[in-house]
RODO-2510 file (C-alpha; in nm, 4 decimals, decimal comma):
residues 94
     n   res          X          Y          Z
     1     m     2,4097    10,6110     6,7134
     2     l     2,2751    10,2693     6,6797
     3     n     2,2164    10,1220     6,2857
     4     h     2,1406     9,7411     6,3178
     5     i     1,8645     9,5640     6,1197
     6     t     1,7630     9,2002     6,1085
     7     l     1,5656     9,0649     5,8502
     8     m     1,3785     8,6668     5,7727
     9     g     1,2795     8,5866     5,4148
    10     r     1,3742     8,3807     5,1968
    11     l     1,6425     8,4131     4,9111
    12     t     1,5322     8,4933     4,5530
    13     r     1,8177     8,4191     4,3566
    14     d     2,1482     8,2137     4,4584
    15     p     2,4463     8,4146     4,5516
    16     d     2,6716     8,5781     4,3246
    17     l     3,0002     8,5444     4,4745
    18     k     3,3012     8,7557     4,3904
    19     y     3,6528     8,9042     4,5138
    20     t     3,7653     9,2589     4,5077
    21     p     4,1243     9,2503     4,3682
    22     t     4,2667     9,2071     4,7158
    23     g     4,1093     8,8929     4,7291
    24     t     3,8150     8,9771     4,9678
    25     a     3,4906     8,7519     4,8996
    26     v     3,1842     8,9530     4,8187
    27     a     2,8741     8,7757     4,7982
    28     s     2,5478     8,9591     4,6861
    29     f     2,1334     8,8405     4,7027
    30     s     1,8679     8,9280     4,7615
    31     l     1,6233     8,8521     5,0532
    32     a     1,2623     8,8436     5,0061
    33     c     1,0592     8,9870     5,3540
    34     d     0,6781     8,9081     5,4696
    35     r     0,4796     9,1952     5,5495
    36     d     0,2981     9,0935     5,8779
    37     f     0,0120     9,3232     5,7796
    38     a    -0,2446     9,2376     5,4273
    39     g    -0,2197     9,6298     5,2475
    40     k    -0,5084     9,8228     5,2572
    41     e    -0,6348     9,8081     4,8596
    42     s    -0,5189     9,4510     4,7694
    43     g    -0,5980     9,2726     5,1141
    44     q    -0,3160     9,0687     5,0616
    45     k    -0,0085     9,0594     5,2031
    46     e     0,2823     9,2393     5,0507
    47     t     0,6393     9,1264     5,0308
    48     d     0,9853     9,3362     4,9744
    49     f     1,3081     9,2842     4,8351
    50     v     1,5837     9,4100     5,0160
    51     d     1,9518     9,4309     4,8596
    52     i     2,2257     9,2196     5,0860
    53     v     2,5792     9,2417     5,0574
    54     a     2,7888     8,9883     5,2587
    55     w     3,1682     9,0637     5,3132
    56     r     3,4526     8,8160     5,3798
    57     n     3,3912     8,4630     5,5300
    58     t     3,0072     8,5960     5,5406
    59     g     3,0077     8,5969     5,2218
    60     e     3,1738     8,2480     5,1086
    61     f     2,9656     8,0798     5,3728
    62     v     2,6354     8,2231     5,2554
    63     s     2,7470     8,1100     4,8691
    64     k     2,8687     7,7834     5,0156
    65     y     2,5696     7,7233     5,1987
    66     f     2,2874     7,8690     5,0194
    67     q     2,0483     7,8889     4,7144
    68     k     1,7511     8,0312     4,5849
    69     g     1,4213     7,9825     4,8251
    70     s     1,6436     7,9224     5,1354
    71     m     1,5413     8,0962     5,4349
    72     a     1,7737     8,3773     5,5605
    73     i     1,7954     8,5606     5,8608
    74     v     2,0584     8,8805     5,8331
    75     s     2,1589     9,1135     6,1209
    76     g     2,3534     9,3836     6,0357
    77     r     2,3576     9,7422     5,9332
    78     l     2,1494     9,9554     5,6471
    79     q     2,3455    10,1467     5,3690
    80     i     2,2181    10,4028     5,1853
    81     r     2,3732    10,4830     4,8598
    82     e     2,3143    10,7973     4,6421
    83     w     2,4639    10,8178     4,2646
    84     q     2,3482    10,9702     3,9195
    85     d     2,1459    10,7785     3,6823
    86     k     2,2620    10,8392     3,3151
    87     e     1,9904    11,1073     3,2794
    88     g     2,1544    11,2615     3,5835
    89     n     1,8698    11,2078     3,8099
    90     k     1,9702    11,1827     4,1789
    91     r     1,8686    10,8294     4,3228
    92     r     1,9216    10,6642     4,6278
    93     t     1,9563    10,3081     4,7114
    94     a     1,9068    10,0866     5,0137
***
């Protein structure tokens, strides 16, 4: 099976660089990706906001050279996480 995704958009906030207890760099940020088409109801282009996690050297690179508003192309894999909220409801996050 192939799991590959490429996104292009602008960072909605500065990357947040943290390190795991073992010293591995992890940068997280959000990417605003405009759709190519307008919505039926509004007639305006819509935007998707995608949470991104960059590991190791890539995370350090993103944290050093990118900030809010920077245009970026992200290539990687899509991962869906399942979790429970405080009320016990099952949730999914991409």
